[in-house]
C-alpha positions in Angstrom: 68.8 125.5 89.6 70.0 127.7 92.4 69.1 126.3 95.9 67.6 129.6 97.0 65.1 129.3 94.2 64.4 125.6 94.3 64.4 125.0 98.0 61.2 126.9 98.9 58.2 124.8 100.0 55.0 126.7 99.8 54.2 130.4 100.0 56.7 132.8 101.6 55.5 133.9 105.1 57.7 136.8 106.0 59.6 139.3 103.8 62.1 142.0 104.5 61.7 145.0 102.1 65.1 146.6 101.7 64.0 149.7 99.9 62.1 152.9 100.5 59.5 155.2 98.9 56.7 154.2 96.6 58.2 150.8 95.6 58.5 149.8 99.2 54.8 150.7 99.8 53.9 148.8 96.6 55.6 145.6 97.8 54.1 146.0 101.3 50.6 146.4 99.8 51.0 143.2 97.8 52.3 141.4 101.0 49.2 142.5 102.9 46.9 141.2 100.2 48.7 137.9 100.2 48.8 137.7 104.0 52.6 137.8 104.1 54.2 139.5 107.1 56.3 142.5 105.9 59.3 144.2 107.6 60.6 147.6 106.3 63.9 149.3 107.0 64.4 153.0 107.3 67.2 155.6 107.6 67.2 158.6 110.0 65.7 160.9 107.3 62.9 158.4 106.5 61.4 158.0 110.0 58.2 159.7 108.9 58.0 158.0 105.5 54.8 156.1 104.7 56.6 152.8 104.1 57.7 152.8 107.7 54.2 152.9 109.2 52.5 150.7 106.7 54.7 147.6 107.2 53.9 145.1 109.9 57.2 146.0 111.5 60.0 148.6 110.8 63.6 148.5 111.7 66.0 151.5 111.9 69.1 150.7 109.8 71.3 153.8 109.9 72.1 157.3 108.8 70.9 158.9 105.6 74.0 158.0 103.6 72.9 155.1 101.4 76.1 153.2 102.2 75.1 153.2 105.9 71.4 152.3 105.2 69.9 151.0 102.1 73.2 149.8 100.6 74.5 148.3 103.9 74.4 144.6 102.7 75.8 143.2 105.9 73.3 145.0 108.2 70.4 144.1 106.0 71.3 140.4 106.1 71.8 140.7 109.9 68.3 142.2 110.3 66.8 139.5 108.1 68.3 136.7 110.2 67.4 138.5 113.5 63.8 138.8 112.4 63.5 135.3 110.9 62.4 136.3 107.4 62.1 133.8 104.5 62.9 136.3 101.7 64.2 139.7 100.8 62.6 141.9 98.2 65.0 144.6 96.9 62.5 146.6 94.8 64.4 148.6 92.2 67.6 150.7 92.5 69.9 150.3 95.5 70.7 146.5 95.8 68.2 145.2 93.3 70.8 144.3 90.6 73.7 143.6 92.9 74.9 140.0 92.3 77.1 140.1 95.5 74.0 140.9 97.6 71.9 138.2 95.9 74.7 135.7 96.5 74.9 136.7 100.2 71.1 136.0 100.5 71.5 132.6 98.8 74.5 131.7 101.1 72.4 132.5 104.2 69.4 130.5 103.0 67.3 133.6 102.2 65.2 133.8 99.1 66.3 136.8 97.0 63.2 137.9 95.1 64.7 138.2 91.7 66.8 136.0 89.4 69.7 133.9 90.7 72.9 135.8 91.5 74.7 134.2 88.6 72.1 135.5 86.1 72.3 139.0 87.6 76.1 138.9 87.3 76.0 137.7 83.7 73.3 140.1 82.5 74.8 143.0 84.5 78.0 142.7 82.5 76.9 144.4 79.4 79.9 143.1 77.3 79.2 139.5 78.3 75.5 139.9 77.7 76.0 141.4 74.2 78.4 138.6 73.4 76.0 135.9 74.6 73.1 137.3 72.7 75.1 137.8 69.5 76.3 134.2 69.7 72.7 133.1 69.9 71.4 135.1 67.0 69.8 138.0 68.9 70.3 141.3 67.1 72.5 143.7 69.0 73.5 147.3 68.4 76.8 147.2 66.4 79.8 147.9 68.5 83.4 147.1 69.1 86.2 148.0 71.5 87.4 150.5 68.9 85.8 153.5 67.3 83.6 152.6 64.4 84.4 154.3 61.1 82.4 157.3 59.9 79.8 157.0 62.6 79.1 158.6 66.0 79.9 156.2 68.8 78.5 155.8 72.3 80.9 154.9 75.2 79.1 152.8 77.8 80.1 151.2 81.1 80.3 147.4 81.0 78.8 147.2 84.5 76.6 150.2 84.1 73.1 151.6 83.8 71.1 154.7 84.3 73.2 156.8 82.0 76.3 156.6 84.2 79.6 156.0 82.4 78.0 157.0 79.1 79.5 159.5 76.7 78.6 160.4 73.1 81.6 160.7 70.9 81.1 162.6 67.6 84.7 162.9 66.5 87.6 160.5 66.9 89.8 163.1 68.5 87.3 163.3 71.3 87.6 159.6 72.1 90.6 159.6 74.5 89.2 162.3 76.8 85.7 160.8 76.7 87.1 157.3 77.7 89.0 158.7 80.7 86.0 160.6 81.9 83.6 157.7 81.4 85.9 155.2 83.0 86.3 157.5 86.1 82.5 157.8 86.4 81.9 154.1 85.9 84.5 153.2 88.6 82.8 155.6 91.0 79.3 154.4 90.3 79.8 150.6 89.8 83.4 149.8 91.0 84.1 148.7 87.5 85.8 150.9 85.0 85.5 148.6 81.9 83.9 150.3 78.9 82.7 149.3 75.4 81.7 151.2 72.3 78.3 151.0 70.7 77.1 152.6 67.5 74.9 155.6 68.3 71.5 155.3 66.8 70.0 158.7 66.0 66.5 159.2 67.5 65.7 155.6 68.1 62.7 154.4 70.1 63.3 152.6 73.4 60.9 149.7 73.6 61.0 147.0 76.3 59.1 143.8 76.9 58.0 142.6 80.4 58.6 138.9 80.9 57.8 136.4 83.7 59.6 133.1 83.9 59.1 130.6 86.7 61.5 128.0 88.2 60.2 125.3 85.8 61.2 127.0 82.6 57.6 128.3 81.8 57.7 131.9 80.5 55.3 134.5 79.2 55.6 138.1 78.1 53.2 140.9 79.1 53.7 142.8 75.9 55.7 146.0 75.5 56.2 149.4 77.0 57.5 152.3 75.1 60.0 154.3 77.1 61.4 156.7 74.5 60.6 159.9 76.6 63.9 160.3 78.6 66.1 163.0 80.0 69.8 162.3 80.7 69.1 158.6 79.7 66.5 158.3 82.5 63.0 157.4 81.5 60.3 160.0 82.3 57.1 158.8 80.5 56.2 155.2 79.7 53.2 153.8 77.8 51.7 150.7 76.4 51.0 149.6 73.8 53.7 151.4 71.7 52.1 153.6 69.0 55.0 152.5 66.7 54.8 148.7 66.6 52.6 146.8 64.2 51.3 143.3 65.0 54.1 141.5 63.2 57.0 143.4 64.8 55.4 143.1 68.2 55.2 139.4 67.9 58.7 139.1 66.6 60.2 141.3 69.4 58.1 139.5 72.1 59.4 136.1 70.9 62.9 137.5 70.9 62.5 138.7 74.5 61.4 135.2 75.6 64.4 133.7 73.8 66.6 136.1 75.8 65.1 134.8 79.0 65.7 131.2 78.0 69.2 131.8 76.8 70.2 133.5 80.1 68.4 131.0 82.4 66.2 133.8 83.8 63.9 133.4 86.8 61.2 135.8 88.1 60.1 139.1 86.6 62.4 140.9 84.2 62.5 143.4 81.3 64.2 142.9 78.0 65.0 146.3 76.5 65.5 147.1 72.8 66.3 150.1 70.6 64.2 150.4 67.4 65.2 152.6 64.5 62.9 154.4 62.1 63.1 151.5 59.7 61.7 149.2 62.4 65.0 147.3 62.9 65.3 146.3 66.5 68.4 145.7 68.6 68.9 144.1 72.0 70.0 146.6 74.6 70.0 145.0 78.0 68.0 143.0 80.5 66.8 144.7 83.7 66.9 142.0 86.3 64.3 143.5 88.7 60.9 145.0 88.8 60.7 148.2 86.7 59.6 151.6 87.9 57.1 151.5 85.1 55.5 148.1 85.9 52.1 149.7 86.7 51.6 150.5 83.0 51.6 146.8 82.2 49.5 145.9 85.2 46.7 148.3 84.0 47.0 147.0 80.5 47.0 143.3 81.2 45.4 142.9 84.7 48.5 140.9 85.9 49.8 141.9 89.3 53.6 141.8 88.7 54.6 142.1 92.4 52.4 139.2 93.4 53.8 137.2 90.5 57.3 137.8 91.7 56.4 136.5 95.2 54.7 133.4 93.8 57.6 132.6 91.4 60.1 133.1 94.3 57.9 130.7 96.4 58.3 128.0 93.8 54.8 128.3 92.4 54.4 127.7 88.7 53.0 130.6 86.5 49.3 130.9 86.8 49.0 132.3 83.3 49.6 130.9 79.8 50.4 133.3 77.0 46.9 133.0 75.5 45.5 134.2 78.9 47.3 137.6 78.5 44.9 139.9 76.6 45.9 143.6 76.7 43.1 146.1 76.7 43.1 149.8 76.1 46.1 152.1 76.6 48.1 153.1 79.7 50.5 155.9 80.3 52.8 156.6 83.3 54.5 159.9 84.3 57.2 159.9 86.9 56.7 162.8 89.4 60.1 164.1 90.5 61.2 166.7 93.1 63.3 168.6 90.6 63.3 171.9 88.8 63.1 171.5 85.0 64.1 175.2 84.6 67.4 174.5 86.3 68.4 171.4 84.2 66.2 169.1 86.3 68.2 169.8 89.4 66.9 168.0 92.6 64.6 170.1 94.8 64.6 168.9 98.3 62.5 170.5 101.0 59.2 170.1 102.9 55.9 169.3 101.2 53.5 171.9 102.5 50.5 170.8 100.6 49.9 167.4 98.8 46.7 166.5 96.9 46.6 163.5 94.5 44.3 163.3 91.5 41.6 160.7 91.3 38.8 159.5 89.1 38.1 156.6 86.7 41.3 155.1 85.2 43.7 157.1 87.5 46.3 155.4 89.7 48.9 157.1 91.9 51.8 155.0 93.4 53.2 157.5 95.9 56.0 157.4 98.4 55.3 160.7 100.2 52.7 162.6 102.2 51.9 166.1 103.2 54.4 167.6 105.7 57.1 165.2 104.8 60.7 166.3 104.2 62.2 165.3 100.8 65.9 164.5 101.4 68.7 165.2 99.0 70.4 161.9 99.6 68.2 159.7 97.5 66.6 159.6 94.0 64.1 162.5 93.8 61.2 160.4 92.6 58.1 161.3 94.6 55.4 159.2 92.9 54.2 157.7 89.7 50.9 158.8 88.1 49.4 156.2 85.8 46.2 156.5 83.7 44.3 154.0 81.7 41.7 154.6 78.9 40.2 152.8 75.9 42.6 154.4 73.4 45.8 156.4 73.3 44.1 159.8 72.6 41.8 159.4 75.5 44.6 158.3 77.8 46.6 161.4 76.9 43.7 163.6 77.7 43.1 161.8 81.0 46.8 162.2 81.9 46.8 165.9 81.2 43.7 166.4 83.4 45.2 164.2 86.2 48.5 166.2 86.1 46.5 169.5 86.4 44.8 168.1 89.4 48.0 167.0 91.1 49.0 169.6 93.7 52.4 169.5 95.4 53.5 172.8 97.1 56.6 173.6 99.0 59.1 172.1 96.6 59.7 172.3 92.8 58.3 169.4 90.7 58.2 168.5 87.1 54.4 168.4 86.9 54.0 171.5 84.7 56.8 170.3 82.4 54.9 167.0 82.0 51.7 168.8 81.1 53.5 170.7 78.4 55.2 167.4 77.2 52.0 165.4 76.9 50.2 168.4 75.2 53.0 168.6 72.6 51.6 168.0 69.2 54.3 165.4 68.3 53.7 163.5 71.5 50.0 163.4 70.9 50.6 161.9 67.4 53.0 159.3 68.9 56.1 160.6 67.1 58.5 159.7 69.8 62.2 159.1 70.1 64.9 159.2 72.8 65.9 162.8 72.0 62.4 164.1 72.2 62.9 166.1 75.4 66.2 167.7 74.2 64.5 168.6 70.9 61.5 170.0 72.8 63.9 172.2 74.9 65.6 173.5 71.8 62.2 174.3 70.3 61.3 176.2 73.5 64.5 178.1 73.3 63.8 179.0 69.7 60.3 180.2 70.6 61.8 182.4 73.4 64.2 183.9 70.9 61.3 184.6 68.5 59.3 186.3 71.3 62.4 188.5 72.0 62.6 189.3 68.3 58.9 190.2 68.3 59.2 192.4 71.3 62.3 194.2 69.8 60.4 194.7 66.6 57.4 196.0 68.5 59.5 198.6 70.3 61.2 199.7 67.0 57.8 200.0 65.3 56.5 202.2 68.2 59.6 204.3 67.9 58.9 204.7 64.1 55.4 205.8 64.8 56.5 208.4 67.3 58.7 209.8 64.5 55.7 210.2 62.2 56.0 207.1 60.0 52.7 206.2 58.4 51.1 202.9 59.3 51.0 201.9 55.6 54.7 202.3 55.4 55.2 200.2 58.5 53.0 197.4 57.1 55.1 197.3 54.0 58.2 196.3 55.9 58.5 192.7 54.8 61.0 191.9 57.6 58.4 192.7 60.3 57.7 189.5 62.3 54.0 190.7 62.6 53.6 190.2 58.8 55.5 186.9 58.8 54.3 185.3 62.1 50.7 186.4 62.5 49.3 187.6 65.8 51.3 187.5 69.0 50.1 188.0 72.6 52.9 189.8 74.4 
């Protein structure tokens, strides 16, 4: 076992949180409850951010460019040593899945709150991870280094994630250009241009299992989250339990997730991700070696504080729960609130928040990284907050989410709140008929609806013109091509 994980005696006393926004606040809150001293870092555009004032101490790290602030590994380690911290929590994004940074922490005697650097490296290499899982009998999405016959193929970056370095190839003659383009993007994003091919599953479900594994080999799962609602391969809405899984498939996938953790030598909180097709065949996708954006869904469902569990595991404390202690109740849904404009292809929408009012009430939780009057910078991910609701069943949770979204007021910048309301209200979403192309299908449907409205308006104008020319109403009604006869009433 890695020394940085086995050498801790007792609870961590002081933590450096090398992140920003809502996840930094979430970690700081857990530290406060556990009486752990917290230190935050901030860039020049984050001076007024809540995570700066809420930590016990805050240190300026550099300019807004992530390379000079939240990705500046040497400076972060320097601050940690100067301030005498025991551990570093990377949150998600930035350095959270960077094996080089985790190794630097280990070499300096600092506890990296996450799995060992060797595990991050192995699981971060998608080709190695796929090979390892296949060797151990874990089902993976079929794929080779060459195009598969008579199927669409998906090019993916070996060191990638978040949709970067991914290209869908529908014809073989598209392959050379797509490979060049994906390789260039992967090199820029990850410093590694290696690619692999994966068979493209049409309209699968994206279902992941939250796992916890301590330094003594004890592991539990906290059940699944369905994350099928995505745009540009980025999750937007997550929920638990999945409306698709039956008891038998849930048990089978959960046990597979625990096997993945054992096979890889995992330690701490992690997420094993799967794709599930319409026939309920499931395939290993990857392991996210960090806390997930959507972890509050599981916390509301199970009552387990995942951040606190991370800190305890990193401190060398055995898991406090056995699998039989984890009893999920009700239904939880999370919506990610972004500073972006859905009408412009979800383009980022930086600017000043002029008015900010969060929803509240029974079963409503908001994990936010912003406040009123704050400037939202362009340099970082545009996530503002996460809205999570819990109710006794899925239908009630959907209704509660819609109401909470309608109560959420953010003025001064564009957000995706109205888009999320329309999404949750969608009939297919309410029925749980989800897949990873749901949003793109929804946008096509809206485009078709817009074209129908245009057709109705044109027909209306033509009909009025016919009336002005003395055409009888009965004659107009007899026109079978009229959208009024075919589509019913329209409000123009």
